N, C-alpha and C positions, 0 to 999 in steps of 0.2 A: 504494500500500500504506500503510495507516494505521500510525502510529508505535506501538511497544510502550509508549511513555510514557503512552498513553491507556488501558492496561489498568487495571481497577478491582479485580477479585477475584484474578486470577492474577498474583501478584507473589511476591517472595522465593523464587524457584525454587532448588531444589537444582541445583548447577552453574550458578548464575546468571551468573557471569562469562562462561562460554562462550556462554550464551544471548544476553546483551546485546551481546557483541562481534560475534557472528554477525549478529544482527538489525541492528546498526548498519551493518555492511558492506552488507547487503541493502537498507537504506533510503538509503544514501548513495553507492553505487558509481558512480552517474551524475552525482554532484554535482561540478562542475569546481572547486569551492572547495577540495576536499581533494586532497592529493597522491596520485596513482594508485599509486605504489610503496608508500606507507604502507598504503593500503587492501589492496593485494595481500598485503603482509606479514602484516597482521592476519588476512586470510582463511586464509593457510597455517598460522598459529598455531591457528586454530579447527579447521582440517582435521586437524592433529596431535591435538588433544584429542578430536575425534570418532573418530579412528582408535583412540586408546587406549581409549575407552569401548567401541568395537566389540569389541576383544580381551578386555577385562576382563568385559564383560557378555554377550558372545556374540551381539551384534546381527547382523542380516543384512538384505540388501535395501537400501532407501533409508535411509542412516544419519541424515540430517536428520529424516526422518519418525519413525524410531525414537526419536530424541532428544526430539522434541516430545511423542510419546506417553508417554515415560518421565517427562517433566516434568508432564504432565497427571495421570497416575495417582498421582504422589507429592505434588502440591500440595494441602495442607490449607487450605481457605478456607471461607467461610460456605456457599457453594453445594455444594462437594464433600462437606463433612461432613454437610450436610442430606440428601444423596442416598445416602450410604453405607448399604448393606444395605436401605434403604427404597425407593430408586429416585426417580422423578420427584416433585417437590414443587410446591406451588402458591405463588402470590404474586409480588411484584415482583422477587424475587431471580432469576427466570427471565429477565426483560428485561435485567438487569445481566449475567448469565452469557452471554446471547446476544450482547451487545455485545462481550464479551471473546472469545468463540468466533469472531466475525467477524474480529477481528484475527489470531487464531491460525491460522484457516484461510487467511488471506492469506499468512502465513508458510509454511504447509504447501504452498501452490500456487505458491510462488516458482519462477521458471524459471532454474535453475542453468546451463542450457546457454547461454543468452544471456550470463550473467555470465562463464562460462568462455571464450566466444568473445572478449568484449571484453578480458579480462585474460590471455588466452593460457594458460589452465589446461588442460594436456593429459591430466590424469588424473581428470577430473570423474566418470567412470564409477565410480570407486572409492567415491564418495559415493552415487551414484544406484543402483548395483547391486552392493553389497558382498557378497562371498562369504566367509563366516566360515571361519577356520582350524579344523582338527580340534583338539578338546580346548580350544577357547577358551571363555571364560565361566566359568572355575573359581571366580572371585571372586564370582559372582552366582548366585542361586538359579535353576536351570534352569526350574522350573515358572513362576516369575514372569516370566522372560525370554520364555518362549513365549507367555504371555498378553499381554505388551506387543507382541510381534510380530504376534499375531492382531488386536489393536486397531489397530495400524498399517495392516494390510491393509484393515480395515473403513473406516478414515478415508480411505484412498486412493480408495475407491470412492464416497465421498459427493460430491454435486454442490452441495447447498445447505447453508447454515450450520446450519439446523435439524436436518438429518440428521447433520451433524457433532456437534452438541450432543447429539443423541439417542444416538449411539454411545458417547460418553464417559460420559453419564449411566447408560446400561445397564451399562457396566463398573463404575461406582461401586456400582450396585445389586447386581451379581453378586459382586464381589470386595472392594469397599470402596475406601478411599483412603489413601495415605501408608503409613508403616511398619506401623501397626496393621491396615490393611486387607490389605496384601500378604503379610505374614508370619504364621506360625502361632504362633510361640513367641518369648519375650523373656526377657532377664535385666535385672537392675538394676545400674547403675553409679553410685556416689556421687561427684559432682563438686562443685566450689566453688559452682556455681549451684543445687545440689540434686540430687535423685535423677533419673537419666535412664533411660528405658526403651529398651533397645537390642535390636534384632532378633537372633535366633539363626537364621542363614541356612540351616543344614542340620540340621533335627530328624530323628531316626530315623523312617523311614517304616514303622512297625509297625502292625499291625492287631490288634484283639481276637481275631480268629480265629487269629492266630499263637500265642496263649497257650493251650496245650492244657489242658483241664480247667477247674476253677474256674467252672463255668457259673453257679452261683447267685450267686457273688460278682460276676461280670461283669455279670449281669443287674441286680443291685441298683445297680451303678454306672451302667449305661445308663439305667435308669429315672429316677434322680435327675438325670442330666445332660440327658436329653431334656425333662424338666419345666422345667429351667432355660432351655435354649435356646428353648423354646416360650413363654416368658414366664409360666410357672406357678410356684407356690411350690416352692422346692427348698431343700435343706439343705447346710451345710458338711459335708464328707465326710472321714473318717479311715480309711485303709487300713492295717491293722496285722497283724502276724504274723511268721512266720519269714523270715530273710534268703533272697534269691534265689527268691522264690515268684511274682514278677511284679507286685508292687504298682506300682512306678514304670513298668513297661512298660504297664500298664493305663491309667494316666493319659496317657501319651504317645499311646497308641492312641485314647483318647477325643478328644484334641486333633486328631488326623488325621481321625477319623470326622466330627466336627461343625464342622470349619473352614468348610465351605461354608455353614453356617447361622449364621456369625458368631461362632463360639467361638474365643477366643484364650487362650493359656497364658502366664503370667508367673511365672518361677521366682525365688523369693526365699529367700535363706539366712538363717540364724538371726541373724547379726550385722547384717543389714539391716532388722530389724524396726522400728528407729527411723525408717526411711524409708517405712513402710507408708502412713501418712496422706498423705504427699506423692504416692506412687504412685496411691493411690485418687483423689486430687483430680484427677489428670491423665486418668483414664479414666472417671470417673463419668458424664460427660455425652455419651459416645460411644455409637453405636448397636450396638456389639458386646457380647457376653457375655464376661466375663473370669473365668478360674479363676486365682487366685493359688496357685501350686504350691510346696509345701514338702516337700522330699524328705528322708527319714531324720530326721524331727523327733524330738528328745528333749532333755531338759534335766537337767543335774546339779543336785544340791541347792543349790549355791552360785550357780547362774545365775538371773538375774531377768528375762531377755528374754521369758519366757512371760507376764509381766505386760503388756508391750506388745501381745502377740498377743491376750490376753484382752480388752483394751480395744478393739481394732480389730474383733474378731469380734462382740462384743456388750457393751454396757455403757458406751460412750462417749456424749457428749452428741449427737454427730451420728450419725444413722442410717446403717448401712452401705448403700451403693447397691444397688438391685435388680439391677444388671447385674454384680455381683461376688460370687463364692463362693470359699471357701478349701478346697482339697483338699490333704491331707497324707498322707505315708506314714511309718510308724514301726515299729520292732521291738517297741516297748513300747505296750501298750494305753493306759496312763494317762499316757504321754509323759514324766512326771517320775519320776526314780528315787526309790523309797520305801525308806527304811532301817528296820531293826528298831526303831530308837529312835522312829520315828513312831507305833509301836503300843504303846510302853511306857506304863504308867500313871503313872509318875513321871518328869518331865523338868524341866529348868530352865525351859522354856516352860510356863507354867501353863495355857495354852490349846491343848493338844495337838490337840484335835479341830478347832479352828478352823484350825490350821496345815495339817493333812491335808486338810481340805475346800477350802482355798484352792488347793492343788496339784491336787486332783481336779476342781475346777471347770473347768479348761481342757478336759479330756476331755469334760465334759458339754456344752460349746459346739459340739461336732460332732454334728449331728442324725442323721447316718447313719454308722455304723461297720461296716466290712466286714473279715472275717477271712480271711487267706490263710495257710493252714497248710502245713507240709511234706508232700509227697505220700507215700503208702505205697509199698512196694516195687513193687507191681503198677502203681500210678499212674505211678511213675517210669519203668517199662518202657514204658508207653503213650506218655509224653512223648517218650522216646528214639525209639521206633518212628515216631511221627508226624513228628518233626524229620528223621529219616533219610530218610523217604519224600519229604518236601518238598524236601530238598537233593539228592535223586537218588543216595543212597549205596546201592550194590549190595552187600549182605552178608546172609548167612543170618541170620534173626531170632534163632536160638538163639545164634549166635556174637556177634551185635550186643549182645544183652542181657548175655551173659557178660562181654564187654569193658566194657560200661557199668557193670556192678556192680563190676568191679575199679577202674574209674576213680573212681566215687563214694566208694569206701572210702579212696582216697588224696587226694581233692580236694574235701573239704568236705561230704560227705554227700548225702542225698536232697534235691534241689531242682531247679526248672526251670533255674536258672542253671548248675548242675553239668551237667545234661543238654545244654544248649547248648554249654558248653565242651567236652564230650566230642565232640559233633558237629563243632565247629570243629577239634578235634584230628584227627578222621578225614579231614576235608576237606583239611587241611594235608598229609596223607600221600598224597593222590591225585596 
């Protein structure tokens, strides 16, 4: 078995200490130069860490194979980044990747039973045929876990290195690589070394169909997003209107619908606008499409963060990358609070018109604006009825609507959010 020291592309693994400790054991367990007890102790330490990963990630079957597959899908290198979303690439990089896959397949095919016999390991089946506990894997996204397990099964069926490489490459094409490939949505954390893009492991799995009504608004959002993911010209998008009408839900649903086409969502808050250039620098050369998502965006008169946003959207020296759009939601159409004094003819500011235009120019940088208004009484009833049917609530429609009307009068008025809260109330009583 060739040493992992000879790997060229596949280095700097997540959980690298476990990987290198385990492979050291595999490469040296027959070497009489080393103390057998020390090798055994190191193996059991690795066994412990594999078991902990199995519980936290919900792995099943061959834990060592699961672990190697987990490393392969998370390792961002020249080859994996080139193949993400696009698939097989040409050039000498394939020969280098094949060299690495030969080493990794050797690790994949390692005979643990021979090792267990030599070292008296009586529970090796726990590594080779692990059965996961009920409710395990709560710390890890189940959808991602299942994809890694399916890749493991494909790799176990390969006999040649080229087939092994093809299976991993196909995974990169279909799902991507690393945190940006595996996850749908992200948030920003500011650390000493700069802005860090951190995965959101459990995004609400909503669909546009779950939002009753607003068909014109949803279609406008779909058209713009489809143009974007298909590499055509698309615009930054502002969803504005009354509270609780589904603006944020629509953007989450868009992220779910177009994830398979390489769309990713990065949530950024107002106080993080100073990090936007750093974030864009990290994603501009990747093969994904990114929506920078700003929820409930608005500015008071004294806040100047909107100037950072204006420069990023349009107007800076560096052109905004083609794989980045900004989607924002707001209760205000023009985003910045306007005072009566902005319209007075006489003010201390002699250039009143210029001041107002500076504020309104942010709104103008969103090429697509979509209005979400509060539903009428009739539309509210339709939303309640549709939600009740979806959730299996058995109640006469006349009684359902009467109770819903009472609820909305005491809980925030006519909106989709109020309707959903009413349905949650009914479900809680069942």
